[in-house]
PDBQT receptor file of N, H, CA, C and O in Angstrom, charges set to zero:
ATOM      1  N   UNK A   1       0.843  -1.177   0.000  1.00  0.00    +0.000 N 
ATOM      2  CA  UNK A   1       0.000   0.000   0.000  1.00  0.00    +0.000 C 
ATOM      3  C   UNK A   1       0.886   1.238   0.000  1.00  0.00    +0.000 C 
ATOM      4  O   UNK A   1       1.767   1.363   0.850  1.00  0.00    +0.000 OA
ATOM      5  N   UNK A   2       0.674   2.123  -0.909  1.00  0.00    +0.000 N 
ATOM      6  H   UNK A   2      -0.041   2.021  -1.600  1.00  0.00    +0.000 HD
ATOM      7  CA  UNK A   2       1.458   3.351  -1.002  1.00  0.00    +0.000 C 
ATOM      8  C   UNK A   2       1.005   4.351   0.049  1.00  0.00    +0.000 C 
ATOM      9  O   UNK A   2      -0.155   4.351   0.463  1.00  0.00    +0.000 OA
ATOM     10  N   UNK A   3       1.929   5.203   0.477  1.00  0.00    +0.000 N 
ATOM     11  H   UNK A   3       2.871   5.203   0.142  1.00  0.00    +0.000 HD
ATOM     12  CA  UNK A   3       1.545   6.239   1.433  1.00  0.00    +0.000 C 
ATOM     13  C   UNK A   3       0.857   7.379   0.687  1.00  0.00    +0.000 C 
ATOM     14  O   UNK A   3       1.129   7.623  -0.489  1.00  0.00    +0.000 OA
ATOM     15  N   UNK A   4      -0.022   8.057   1.376  1.00  0.00    +0.000 N 
ATOM     16  H   UNK A   4      -0.243   7.859   2.331  1.00  0.00    +0.000 HD
ATOM     17  CA  UNK A   4      -0.824   9.093   0.732  1.00  0.00    +0.000 C 
ATOM     18  C   UNK A   4      -0.472  10.491   1.234  1.00  0.00    +0.000 C 
ATOM     19  O   UNK A   4      -1.224  11.440   1.012  1.00  0.00    +0.000 OA
ATOM     20  N   UNK A   5       0.666  10.618   1.909  1.00  0.00    +0.000 N 
ATOM     21  H   UNK A   5       1.277   9.847   2.089  1.00  0.00    +0.000 HD
ATOM     22  CA  UNK A   5       1.105  11.908   2.423  1.00  0.00    +0.000 C 
ATOM     23  C   UNK A   5       2.626  11.976   2.319  1.00  0.00    +0.000 C 
ATOM     24  O   UNK A   5       3.288  10.945   2.199  1.00  0.00    +0.000 OA
ATOM     25  N   UNK A   6       3.175  13.174   2.365  1.00  0.00    +0.000 N 
ATOM     26  H   UNK A   6       2.637  14.011   2.463  1.00  0.00    +0.000 HD
ATOM     27  CA  UNK A   6       4.624  13.316   2.339  1.00  0.00    +0.000 C 
ATOM     28  C   UNK A   6       5.111  13.363   3.783  1.00  0.00    +0.000 C 
ATOM     29  O   UNK A   6       4.889  14.355   4.477  1.00  0.00    +0.000 OA
ATOM     30  N   UNK A   7       5.775  12.297   4.244  1.00  0.00    +0.000 N 
ATOM     31  H   UNK A   7       5.955  11.491   3.680  1.00  0.00    +0.000 HD
ATOM     32  CA  UNK A   7       6.217  12.267   5.635  1.00  0.00    +0.000 C 
ATOM     33  C   UNK A   7       7.328  13.277   5.901  1.00  0.00    +0.000 C 
ATOM     34  O   UNK A   7       8.145  13.570   5.028  1.00  0.00    +0.000 OA
ATOM     35  N   UNK A   8       7.341  13.794   7.107  1.00  0.00    +0.000 N 
ATOM     36  H   UNK A   8       6.678  13.556   7.817  1.00  0.00    +0.000 HD
ATOM     37  CA  UNK A   8       8.372  14.741   7.501  1.00  0.00    +0.000 C 
ATOM     38  C   UNK A   8       9.695  14.015   7.725  1.00  0.00    +0.000 C 
ATOM     39  O   UNK A   8       9.717  12.822   8.025  1.00  0.00    +0.000 OA
ATOM     40  N   UNK A   9      10.779  14.739   7.578  1.00  0.00    +0.000 N 
ATOM     41  H   UNK A   9      10.761  15.709   7.334  1.00  0.00    +0.000 HD
ATOM     42  CA  UNK A   9      12.105  14.202   7.834  1.00  0.00    +0.000 C 
ATOM     43  C   UNK A   9      12.163  13.694   9.276  1.00  0.00    +0.000 C 
ATOM     44  O   UNK A   9      11.758  14.402  10.198  1.00  0.00    +0.000 OA
ATOM     45  N   UNK A  10      12.667  12.468   9.477  1.00  0.00    +0.000 N 
ATOM     46  H   UNK A  10      12.996  11.892   8.729  1.00  0.00    +0.000 HD
ATOM     47  CA  UNK A  10      12.752  11.876  10.803  1.00  0.00    +0.000 C 
ATOM     48  C   UNK A  10      11.589  10.967  11.141  1.00  0.00    +0.000 C 
ATOM     49  O   UNK A  10      11.604  10.307  12.180  1.00  0.00    +0.000 OA
ATOM     50  N   UNK A  11      10.575  10.921  10.279  1.00  0.00    +0.000 N 
ATOM     51  H   UNK A  11      10.563  11.458   9.435  1.00  0.00    +0.000 HD
ATOM     52  CA  UNK A  11       9.424  10.046  10.515  1.00  0.00    +0.000 C 
ATOM     53  C   UNK A  11       9.851   8.589  10.354  1.00  0.00    +0.000 C 
ATOM     54  O   UNK A  11      10.596   8.256   9.433  1.00  0.00    +0.000 OA
ATOM     55  N   UNK A  12       9.380   7.725  11.248  1.00  0.00    +0.000 N 
ATOM     56  H   UNK A  12       8.775   7.996  11.996  1.00  0.00    +0.000 HD
ATOM     57  CA  UNK A  12       9.647   6.291  11.153  1.00  0.00    +0.000 C 
ATOM     58  C   UNK A  12       8.385   5.605  10.636  1.00  0.00    +0.000 C 
ATOM     59  O   UNK A  12       7.297   5.796  11.178  1.00  0.00    +0.000 OA
ATOM     60  N   UNK A  13       8.541   4.810   9.588  1.00  0.00    +0.000 N 
ATOM     61  H   UNK A  13       9.425   4.654   9.147  1.00  0.00    +0.000 HD
ATOM     62  CA  UNK A  13       7.436   4.067   8.975  1.00  0.00    +0.000 C 
ATOM     63  C   UNK A  13       7.851   2.613   8.806  1.00  0.00    +0.000 C 
ATOM     64  O   UNK A  13       9.013   2.271   9.023  1.00  0.00    +0.000 OA
ATOM     65  N   UNK A  14       6.923   1.766   8.424  1.00  0.00    +0.000 N 
ATOM     66  H   UNK A  14       5.979   2.044   8.248  1.00  0.00    +0.000 HD
ATOM     67  CA  UNK A  14       7.214   0.378   8.083  1.00  0.00    +0.000 C 
ATOM     68  C   UNK A  14       7.147   0.258   6.558  1.00  0.00    +0.000 C 
ATOM     69  O   UNK A  14       6.180   0.689   5.930  1.00  0.00    +0.000 OA
ATOM     70  N   UNK A  15       8.182  -0.328   5.984  1.00  0.00    +0.000 N 
ATOM     71  H   UNK A  15       8.968  -0.678   6.494  1.00  0.00    +0.000 HD
ATOM     72  CA  UNK A  15       8.245  -0.512   4.525  1.00  0.00    +0.000 C 
ATOM     73  C   UNK A  15       8.234  -2.010   4.222  1.00  0.00    +0.000 C 
ATOM     74  O   UNK A  15       8.983  -2.776   4.829  1.00  0.00    +0.000 OA
ATOM     75  N   UNK A  16       7.396  -2.419   3.296  1.00  0.00    +0.000 N 
ATOM     76  H   UNK A  16       6.787  -1.797   2.803  1.00  0.00    +0.000 HD
ATOM     77  CA  UNK A  16       7.286  -3.829   2.907  1.00  0.00    +0.000 C 
ATOM     78  C   UNK A  16       8.120  -4.050   1.649  1.00  0.00    +0.000 C 
ATOM     79  O   UNK A  16       7.756  -3.600   0.563  1.00  0.00    +0.000 OA
ATOM     80  N   UNK A  17       9.236  -4.746   1.809  1.00  0.00    +0.000 N 
ATOM     81  H   UNK A  17       9.531  -5.112   2.691  1.00  0.00    +0.000 HD
ATOM     82  CA  UNK A  17      10.129  -5.032   0.687  1.00  0.00    +0.000 C 
ATOM     83  C   UNK A  17       9.827  -6.370   0.026  1.00  0.00    +0.000 C 
ATOM     84  O   UNK A  17      10.628  -6.840  -0.782  1.00  0.00    +0.000 OA
ATOM     85  N   UNK A  18       8.701  -6.995   0.342  1.00  0.00    +0.000 N 
ATOM     86  H   UNK A  18       8.051  -6.612   0.998  1.00  0.00    +0.000 HD
ATOM     87  CA  UNK A  18       8.380  -8.281  -0.283  1.00  0.00    +0.000 C 
ATOM     88  C   UNK A  18       8.226  -8.072  -1.794  1.00  0.00    +0.000 C 
ATOM     89  O   UNK A  18       7.785  -7.016  -2.249  1.00  0.00    +0.000 OA
ATOM     90  N   UNK A  19       8.587  -9.069  -2.533  1.00  0.00    +0.000 N 
ATOM     91  H   UNK A  19       8.945  -9.927  -2.164  1.00  0.00    +0.000 HD
ATOM     92  CA  UNK A  19       8.543  -8.962  -3.988  1.00  0.00    +0.000 C 
ATOM     93  C   UNK A  19       9.926  -8.784  -4.593  1.00  0.00    +0.000 C 
ATOM     94  O   UNK A  19      10.108  -8.982  -5.794  1.00  0.00    +0.000 OA
ATOM     95  N   UNK A  20      10.901  -8.412  -3.773  1.00  0.00    +0.000 N 
ATOM     96  H   UNK A  20      10.754  -8.251  -2.798  1.00  0.00    +0.000 HD
ATOM     97  CA  UNK A  20      12.275  -8.328  -4.253  1.00  0.00    +0.000 C 
ATOM     98  C   UNK A  20      12.877  -9.726  -4.268  1.00  0.00    +0.000 C 
ATOM     99  O   UNK A  20      12.291 -10.657  -3.716  1.00  0.00    +0.000 OA
ATOM    100  N   UNK A  21      14.029  -9.882  -4.886  1.00  0.00    +0.000 N 
ATOM    101  H   UNK A  21      14.506  -9.125  -5.334  1.00  0.00    +0.000 HD
ATOM    102  CA  UNK A  21      14.684 -11.183  -5.017  1.00  0.00    +0.000 C 
ATOM    103  C   UNK A  21      15.939 -11.202  -4.154  1.00  0.00    +0.000 C 
ATOM    104  O   UNK A  21      16.692 -10.228  -4.123  1.00  0.00    +0.000 OA
ATOM    105  N   UNK A  22      16.164 -12.318  -3.449  1.00  0.00    +0.000 N 
ATOM    106  H   UNK A  22      15.552 -13.108  -3.474  1.00  0.00    +0.000 HD
ATOM    107  CA  UNK A  22      17.383 -12.466  -2.650  1.00  0.00    +0.000 C 
ATOM    108  C   UNK A  22      18.608 -12.188  -3.505  1.00  0.00    +0.000 C 
ATOM    109  O   UNK A  22      18.590 -12.571  -4.674  1.00  0.00    +0.000 OA
ATOM    110  N   UNK A  23      19.652 -11.564  -3.030  1.00  0.00    +0.000 N 
ATOM    111  H   UNK A  23      19.667 -11.253  -2.079  1.00  0.00    +0.000 HD
ATOM    112  CA  UNK A  23      19.967 -11.241  -1.644  1.00  0.00    +0.000 C 
ATOM    113  C   UNK A  23      19.447  -9.875  -1.202  1.00  0.00    +0.000 C 
ATOM    114  O   UNK A  23      19.863  -9.382  -0.153  1.00  0.00    +0.000 OA
ATOM    115  N   UNK A  24      18.563  -9.257  -1.957  1.00  0.00    +0.000 N 
ATOM    116  H   UNK A  24      18.225  -9.657  -2.809  1.00  0.00    +0.000 HD
ATOM    117  CA  UNK A  24      17.986  -7.975  -1.539  1.00  0.00    +0.000 C 
ATOM    118  C   UNK A  24      17.096  -8.181  -0.321  1.00  0.00    +0.000 C 
ATOM    119  O   UNK A  24      16.715  -9.308  -0.005  1.00  0.00    +0.000 OA
ATOM    120  N   UNK A  25      16.764  -7.081   0.367  1.00  0.00    +0.000 N 
ATOM    121  H   UNK A  25      17.073  -6.165   0.111  1.00  0.00    +0.000 HD
ATOM    122  CA  UNK A  25      15.838  -7.161   1.490  1.00  0.00    +0.000 C 
ATOM    123  C   UNK A  25      14.488  -7.638   0.973  1.00  0.00    +0.000 C 
ATOM    124  O   UNK A  25      14.008  -7.160  -0.055  1.00  0.00    +0.000 OA
ATOM    125  N   UNK A  26      13.880  -8.574   1.681  1.00  0.00    +0.000 N 
ATOM    126  H   UNK A  26      14.270  -8.962   2.516  1.00  0.00    +0.000 HD
ATOM    127  CA  UNK A  26      12.613  -9.135   1.187  1.00  0.00    +0.000 C 
ATOM    128  C   UNK A  26      11.548  -9.200   2.282  1.00  0.00    +0.000 C 
ATOM    129  O   UNK A  26      10.613  -9.995   2.187  1.00  0.00    +0.000 OA
ATOM    130  N   UNK A  27      11.681  -8.377   3.314  1.00  0.00    +0.000 N 
ATOM    131  H   UNK A  27      12.440  -7.731   3.391  1.00  0.00    +0.000 HD
ATOM    132  CA  UNK A  27      10.702  -8.435   4.404  1.00  0.00    +0.000 C 
ATOM    133  C   UNK A  27      10.286  -7.031   4.818  1.00  0.00    +0.000 C 
ATOM    134  O   UNK A  27      10.766  -6.044   4.261  1.00  0.00    +0.000 OA
ATOM    135  N   UNK A  28       9.402  -6.949   5.785  1.00  0.00    +0.000 N 
ATOM    136  H   UNK A  28       9.012  -7.751   6.238  1.00  0.00    +0.000 HD
ATOM    137  CA  UNK A  28       8.983  -5.651   6.307  1.00  0.00    +0.000 C 
ATOM    138  C   UNK A  28      10.057  -5.145   7.259  1.00  0.00    +0.000 C 
ATOM    139  O   UNK A  28      10.581  -5.901   8.076  1.00  0.00    +0.000 OA
ATOM    140  N   UNK A  29      10.382  -3.846   7.146  1.00  0.00    +0.000 N 
ATOM    141  H   UNK A  29       9.956  -3.232   6.481  1.00  0.00    +0.000 HD
ATOM    142  CA  UNK A  29      11.390  -3.235   7.996  1.00  0.00    +0.000 C 
ATOM    143  C   UNK A  29      10.961  -1.843   8.388  1.00  0.00    +0.000 C 
ATOM    144  O   UNK A  29      10.263  -1.164   7.635  1.00  0.00    +0.000 OA
ATOM    145  N   UNK A  30      11.382  -1.411   9.577  1.00  0.00    +0.000 N 
ATOM    146  H   UNK A  30      11.949  -1.963  10.188  1.00  0.00    +0.000 HD
ATOM    147  CA  UNK A  30      11.190  -0.001   9.899  1.00  0.00    +0.000 C 
ATOM    148  C   UNK A  30      12.165   0.834   9.069  1.00  0.00    +0.000 C 
ATOM    149  O   UNK A  30      13.296   0.416   8.822  1.00  0.00    +0.000 OA
ATOM    150  N   UNK A  31      11.726   1.995   8.648  1.00  0.00    +0.000 N 
ATOM    151  H   UNK A  31      10.807   2.335   8.849  1.00  0.00    +0.000 HD
ATOM    152  CA  UNK A  31      12.587   2.919   7.905  1.00  0.00    +0.000 C 
ATOM    153  C   UNK A  31      12.446   4.309   8.535  1.00  0.00    +0.000 C 
ATOM    154  O   UNK A  31      11.447   4.617   9.185  1.00  0.00    +0.000 OA
ATOM    155  N   UNK A  32      13.454   5.123   8.326  1.00  0.00    +0.000 N 
ATOM    156  H   UNK A  32      14.265   4.873   7.798  1.00  0.00    +0.000 HD
ATOM    157  CA  UNK A  32      13.371   6.509   8.753  1.00  0.00    +0.000 C 
ATOM    158  C   UNK A  32      13.515   7.374   7.504  1.00  0.00    +0.000 C 
ATOM    159  O   UNK A  32      14.374   7.116   6.660  1.00  0.00    +0.000 OA
ATOM    160  N   UNK A  33      12.680   8.391   7.390  1.00  0.00    +0.000 N 
ATOM    161  H   UNK A  33      11.983   8.601   8.075  1.00  0.00    +0.000 HD
ATOM    162  CA  UNK A  33      12.723   9.312   6.254  1.00  0.00    +0.000 C 
ATOM    163  C   UNK A  33      13.864  10.295   6.490  1.00  0.00    +0.000 C 
ATOM    164  O   UNK A  33      13.910  10.952   7.529  1.00  0.00    +0.000 OA
ATOM    165  N   UNK A  34      14.788  10.400   5.529  1.00  0.00    +0.000 N 
ATOM    166  H   UNK A  34      14.750   9.865   4.685  1.00  0.00    +0.000 HD
ATOM    167  CA  UNK A  34      15.899  11.342   5.662  1.00  0.00    +0.000 C 
ATOM    168  C   UNK A  34      15.807  12.501   4.685  1.00  0.00    +0.000 C 
ATOM    169  O   UNK A  34      16.517  13.495   4.834  1.00  0.00    +0.000 OA
ATOM    170  N   UNK A  35      14.937  12.384   3.685  1.00  0.00    +0.000 N 
ATOM    171  H   UNK A  35      14.360  11.577   3.564  1.00  0.00    +0.000 HD
ATOM    172  CA  UNK A  35      14.794  13.476   2.723  1.00  0.00    +0.000 C 
ATOM    173  C   UNK A  35      13.951  14.597   3.323  1.00  0.00    +0.000 C 
ATOM    174  O   UNK A  35      12.991  14.339   4.049  1.00  0.00    +0.000 OA
ATOM    175  N   UNK A  36      14.313  15.841   3.017  1.00  0.00    +0.000 N 
ATOM    176  H   UNK A  36      15.093  16.051   2.427  1.00  0.00    +0.000 HD
ATOM    177  CA  UNK A  36      13.506  16.966   3.507  1.00  0.00    +0.000 C 
ATOM    178  C   UNK A  36      12.181  17.025   2.752  1.00  0.00    +0.000 C 
ATOM    179  O   UNK A  36      12.058  16.478   1.656  1.00  0.00    +0.000 OA
ATOM    180  N   UNK A  37      11.208  17.682   3.337  1.00  0.00    +0.000 N 
ATOM    181  H   UNK A  37      11.308  18.126   4.227  1.00  0.00    +0.000 HD
ATOM    182  CA  UNK A  37       9.927  17.872   2.665  1.00  0.00    +0.000 C 
ATOM    183  C   UNK A  37      10.146  18.742   1.435  1.00  0.00    +0.000 C 
ATOM    184  O   UNK A  37      10.750  19.812   1.513  1.00  0.00    +0.000 OA
ATOM    185  N   UNK A  38       9.649  18.270   0.312  1.00  0.00    +0.000 N 
ATOM    186  H   UNK A  38       9.158  17.401   0.249  1.00  0.00    +0.000 HD
ATOM    187  CA  UNK A  38       9.836  18.980  -0.949  1.00  0.00    +0.000 C 
ATOM    188  C   UNK A  38       8.485  19.297  -1.563  1.00  0.00    +0.000 C 
ATOM    189  O   UNK A  38       7.587  18.455  -1.590  1.00  0.00    +0.000 OA
ATOM    190  N   UNK A  39       8.353  20.489  -2.044  1.00  0.00    +0.000 N 
ATOM    191  H   UNK A  39       9.082  21.173  -2.022  1.00  0.00    +0.000 HD
ATOM    192  CA  UNK A  39       7.099  20.850  -2.723  1.00  0.00    +0.000 C 
ATOM    193  C   UNK A  39       7.104  20.394  -4.171  1.00  0.00    +0.000 C 
ATOM    194  O   UNK A  39       6.044  20.246  -4.779  1.00  0.00    +0.000 OA
ATOM    195  N   UNK A  40       8.295  20.170  -4.733  1.00  0.00    +0.000 N 
ATOM    196  H   UNK A  40       9.156  20.291  -4.239  1.00  0.00    +0.000 HD
ATOM    197  CA  UNK A  40       8.394  19.783  -6.142  1.00  0.00    +0.000 C 
ATOM    198  C   UNK A  40       8.245  18.273  -6.326  1.00  0.00    +0.000 C 
ATOM    199  O   UNK A  40       7.555  17.830  -7.244  1.00  0.00    +0.000 OA
ATOM    200  N   UNK A  41       8.874  17.491  -5.477  1.00  0.00    +0.000 N 
ATOM    201  H   UNK A  41       9.434  17.851  -4.731  1.00  0.00    +0.000 HD
ATOM    202  CA  UNK A  41       8.863  16.034  -5.595  1.00  0.00    +0.000 C 
ATOM    203  C   UNK A  41       8.017  15.432  -4.481  1.00  0.00    +0.000 C 
ATOM    204  O   UNK A  41       8.561  14.955  -3.485  1.00  0.00    +0.000 OA
ATOM    205  N   UNK A  42       6.730  15.446  -4.627  1.00  0.00    +0.000 N 
ATOM    206  H   UNK A  42       6.288  15.834  -5.436  1.00  0.00    +0.000 HD
ATOM    207  CA  UNK A  42       5.828  14.987  -3.576  1.00  0.00    +0.000 C 
ATOM    208  C   UNK A  42       5.839  13.471  -3.383  1.00  0.00    +0.000 C 
ATOM    209  O   UNK A  42       5.362  12.990  -2.355  1.00  0.00    +0.000 OA
ATOM    210  N   UNK A  43       6.367  12.705  -4.334  1.00  0.00    +0.000 N 
ATOM    211  H   UNK A  43       6.754  13.095  -5.170  1.00  0.00    +0.000 HD
ATOM    212  CA  UNK A  43       6.334  11.247  -4.209  1.00  0.00    +0.000 C 
ATOM    213  C   UNK A  43       7.728  10.631  -4.261  1.00  0.00    +0.000 C 
ATOM    214  O   UNK A  43       7.869   9.450  -4.576  1.00  0.00    +0.000 OA
ATOM    215  N   UNK A  44       8.749  11.411  -3.958  1.00  0.00    +0.000 N 
ATOM    216  H   UNK A  44       8.635  12.371  -3.702  1.00  0.00    +0.000 HD
ATOM    217  CA  UNK A  44      10.113  10.907  -3.966  1.00  0.00    +0.000 C 
ATOM    218  C   UNK A  44      10.678  11.056  -2.568  1.00  0.00    +0.000 C 
ATOM    219  O   UNK A  44      10.716  12.161  -2.027  1.00  0.00    +0.000 OA
ATOM    220  N   UNK A  45      11.123   9.941  -1.970  1.00  0.00    +0.000 N 
ATOM    221  H   UNK A  45      11.092   9.043  -2.409  1.00  0.00    +0.000 HD
ATOM    222  CA  UNK A  45      11.608   9.942  -0.597  1.00  0.00    +0.000 C 
ATOM    223  C   UNK A  45      12.958   9.250  -0.528  1.00  0.00    +0.000 C 
ATOM    224  O   UNK A  45      13.214   8.293  -1.260  1.00  0.00    +0.000 OA
ATOM    225  N   UNK A  46      13.807   9.731   0.343  1.00  0.00    +0.000 N 
ATOM    226  H   UNK A  46      13.600  10.508   0.937  1.00  0.00    +0.000 HD
ATOM    227  CA  UNK A  46      15.049   9.046   0.649  1.00  0.00    +0.000 C 
ATOM    228  C   UNK A  46      14.870   8.447   2.033  1.00  0.00    +0.000 C 
ATOM    229  O   UNK A  46      14.525   9.148   2.984  1.00  0.00    +0.000 OA
ATOM    230  N   UNK A  47      15.109   7.135   2.140  1.00  0.00    +0.000 N 
ATOM    231  H   UNK A  47      15.389   6.565   1.367  1.00  0.00    +0.000 HD
ATOM    232  CA  UNK A  47      14.878   6.438   3.397  1.00  0.00    +0.000 C 
ATOM    233  C   UNK A  47      16.112   5.646   3.802  1.00  0.00    +0.000 C 
ATOM    234  O   UNK A  47      16.945   5.297   2.965  1.00  0.00    +0.000 OA
ATOM    235  N   UNK A  48      16.215   5.368   5.094  1.00  0.00    +0.000 N 
ATOM    236  H   UNK A  48      15.538   5.652   5.773  1.00  0.00    +0.000 HD
ATOM    237  CA  UNK A  48      17.256   4.482   5.622  1.00  0.00    +0.000 C 
ATOM    238  C   UNK A  48      16.531   3.328   6.308  1.00  0.00    +0.000 C 
ATOM    239  O   UNK A  48      15.804   3.543   7.277  1.00  0.00    +0.000 OA
ATOM    240  N   UNK A  49      16.727   2.093   5.807  1.00  0.00    +0.000 N 
ATOM    241  H   UNK A  49      17.318   1.919   5.020  1.00  0.00    +0.000 HD
ATOM    242  CA  UNK A  49      16.099   0.953   6.474  1.00  0.00    +0.000 C 
ATOM    243  C   UNK A  49      16.806   0.668   7.797  1.00  0.00    +0.000 C 
ATOM    244  O   UNK A  49      18.027   0.782   7.902  1.00  0.00    +0.000 OA
ATOM    245  N   UNK A  50      16.021   0.298   8.796  1.00  0.00    +0.000 N 
ATOM    246  H   UNK A  50      15.029   0.205   8.710  1.00  0.00    +0.000 HD
ATOM    247  CA  UNK A  50      16.562  -0.035  10.105  1.00  0.00    +0.000 C 
ATOM    248  C   UNK A  50      16.452  -1.539  10.313  1.00  0.00    +0.000 C 
ATOM    249  O   UNK A  50      15.565  -2.190   9.762  1.00  0.00    +0.000 OA
ATOM    250  N   UNK A  51      17.351  -2.075  11.105  1.00  0.00    +0.000 N 
ATOM    251  H   UNK A  51      18.072  -1.547  11.554  1.00  0.00    +0.000 HD
ATOM    252  CA  UNK A  51      17.315  -3.495  11.409  1.00  0.00    +0.000 C 
ATOM    253  C   UNK A  51      16.997  -3.702  12.873  1.00  0.00    +0.000 C 
ATOM    254  O   UNK A  51      17.438  -2.940  13.733  1.00  0.00    +0.000 OA
ATOM    255  N   UNK A  52      16.232  -4.736  13.146  1.00  0.00    +0.000 N 
ATOM    256  H   UNK A  52      15.874  -5.355  12.448  1.00  0.00    +0.000 HD
ATOM    257  CA  UNK A  52      15.932  -5.083  14.528  1.00  0.00    +0.000 C 
ATOM    258  C   UNK A  52      16.753  -6.298  14.967  1.00  0.00    +0.000 C 
ATOM    259  O   UNK A  52      16.583  -6.805  16.076  1.00  0.00    +0.000 OA
ATOM    260  N   UNK A  53      17.643  -6.757  14.084  1.00  0.00    +0.000 N 
ATOM    261  H   UNK A  53      17.781  -6.346  13.183  1.00  0.00    +0.000 HD
ATOM    262  CA  UNK A  53      18.489  -7.911  14.363  1.00  0.00    +0.000 C 
ATOM    263  C   UNK A  53      19.950  -7.481  14.419  1.00  0.00    +0.000 C 
ATOM    264  O   UNK A  53      20.420  -6.755  13.544  1.00  0.00    +0.000 OA
ATOM    265  N   UNK A  54      20.662  -7.925  15.442  1.00  0.00    +0.000 N 
ATOM    266  H   UNK A  54      20.280  -8.515  16.154  1.00  0.00    +0.000 HD
ATOM    267  CA  UNK A  54      22.077  -7.606  15.583  1.00  0.00    +0.000 C 
ATOM    268  C   UNK A  54      22.868  -8.293  14.468  1.00  0.00    +0.000 C 
ATOM    269  O   UNK A  54      22.676  -9.485  14.230  1.00  0.00    +0.000 OA
ATOM    270  N   UNK A  55      23.764  -7.558  13.774  1.00  0.00    +0.000 N 
ATOM    271  H   UNK A  55      23.920  -6.589  13.967  1.00  0.00    +0.000 HD
ATOM    272  CA  UNK A  55      24.538  -8.175  12.701  1.00  0.00    +0.000 C 
ATOM    273  C   UNK A  55      25.609  -9.117  13.257  1.00  0.00    +0.000 C 
ATOM    274  O   UNK A  55      26.113  -8.924  14.363  1.00  0.00    +0.000 OA
ATOM    275  N   UNK A  56      25.937 -10.122  12.478  1.00  0.00    +0.000 N 
ATOM    276  H   UNK A  56      25.527 -10.279  11.580  1.00  0.00    +0.000 HD
ATOM    277  CA  UNK A  56      27.012 -11.039  12.858  1.00  0.00    +0.000 C 
ATOM    278  C   UNK A  56      27.842 -11.329  11.622  1.00  0.00    +0.000 C 
ATOM    279  O   UNK A  56      27.329 -11.934  10.680  1.00  0.00    +0.000 OA
ATOM    280  N   UNK A  57      29.075 -10.930  11.586  1.00  0.00    +0.000 N 
ATOM    281  H   UNK A  57      29.492 -10.439  12.351  1.00  0.00    +0.000 HD
ATOM    282  CA  UNK A  57      29.815 -10.199  12.607  1.00  0.00    +0.000 C 
ATOM    283  C   UNK A  57      29.536  -8.698  12.513  1.00  0.00    +0.000 C 
ATOM    284  O   UNK A  57      29.071  -8.205  11.485  1.00  0.00    +0.000 OA
ATOM    285  N   UNK A  58      29.823  -7.988  13.588  1.00  0.00    +0.000 N 
ATOM    286  H   UNK A  58      30.201  -8.388  14.423  1.00  0.00    +0.000 HD
ATOM    287  CA  UNK A  58      29.670  -6.536  13.591  1.00  0.00    +0.000 C 
ATOM    288  C   UNK A  58      30.837  -5.920  12.821  1.00  0.00    +0.000 C 
ATOM    289  O   UNK A  58      32.002  -6.210  13.097  1.00  0.00    +0.000 OA
ATOM    290  N   UNK A  59      30.506  -5.064  11.852  1.00  0.00    +0.000 N 
ATOM    291  H   UNK A  59      29.560  -4.828  11.628  1.00  0.00    +0.000 HD
ATOM    292  CA  UNK A  59      31.500  -4.418  11.000  1.00  0.00    +0.000 C 
ATOM    293  C   UNK A  59      31.638  -2.960  11.399  1.00  0.00    +0.000 C 
ATOM    294  O   UNK A  59      30.760  -2.426  12.076  1.00  0.00    +0.000 OA
ATOM    295  N   UNK A  60      32.736  -2.291  10.990  1.00  0.00    +0.000 N 
ATOM    296  H   UNK A  60      33.449  -2.725  10.440  1.00  0.00    +0.000 HD
ATOM    297  CA  UNK A  60      32.934  -0.891  11.330  1.00  0.00    +0.000 C 
ATOM    298  C   UNK A  60      31.831   0.036  10.796  1.00  0.00    +0.000 C 
ATOM    299  O   UNK A  60      31.602   1.101  11.370  1.00  0.00    +0.000 OA
ATOM    300  N   UNK A  61      31.147  -0.347   9.714  1.00  0.00    +0.000 N 
ATOM    301  H   UNK A  61      31.332  -1.212   9.248  1.00  0.00    +0.000 HD
ATOM    302  CA  UNK A  61      30.115   0.519   9.138  1.00  0.00    +0.000 C 
ATOM    303  C   UNK A  61      28.757   0.376   9.828  1.00  0.00    +0.000 C 
ATOM    304  O   UNK A  61      27.834   1.126   9.512  1.00  0.00    +0.000 OA
ATOM    305  N   UNK A  62      28.613  -0.561  10.756  1.00  0.00    +0.000 N 
ATOM    306  H   UNK A  62      29.363  -1.170  11.013  1.00  0.00    +0.000 HD
ATOM    307  CA  UNK A  62      27.361  -0.717  11.491  1.00  0.00    +0.000 C 
ATOM    308  C   UNK A  62      27.240   0.365  12.556  1.00  0.00    +0.000 C 
ATOM    309  O   UNK A  62      28.204   0.675  13.256  1.00  0.00    +0.000 OA
ATOM    310  N   UNK A  63      26.055   0.930  12.669  1.00  0.00    +0.000 N 
ATOM    311  H   UNK A  63      25.272   0.678  12.101  1.00  0.00    +0.000 HD
ATOM    312  CA  UNK A  63      25.787   1.992  13.646  1.00  0.00    +0.000 C 
ATOM    313  C   UNK A  63      24.709   1.498  14.605  1.00  0.00    +0.000 C 
ATOM    314  O   UNK A  63      23.664   1.006  14.180  1.00  0.00    +0.000 OA
ATOM    315  N   UNK A  64      24.974   1.635  15.896  1.00  0.00    +0.000 N 
ATOM    316  H   UNK A  64      25.823   2.035  16.241  1.00  0.00    +0.000 HD
ATOM    317  CA  UNK A  64      23.999   1.203  16.890  1.00  0.00    +0.000 C 
ATOM    318  C   UNK A  64      22.920   2.251  17.053  1.00  0.00    +0.000 C 
ATOM    319  O   UNK A  64      22.000   2.071  17.851  1.00  0.00    +0.000 OA
TER     320      UNK A  64
């Protein structure tokens, strides 16, 4: 289901990545909106997916 509003920067939503093919993400994940509110691009968002599972092994690029 598509969202019907432009979320504010910092909003946390759930994104359903089902339909993608492994090794891509293929499940529901929390995401945070990082793109600023734009009047020109009402349907374009930049998001960061969040994980609820601790990575193994922990790498330097992982952020707690």
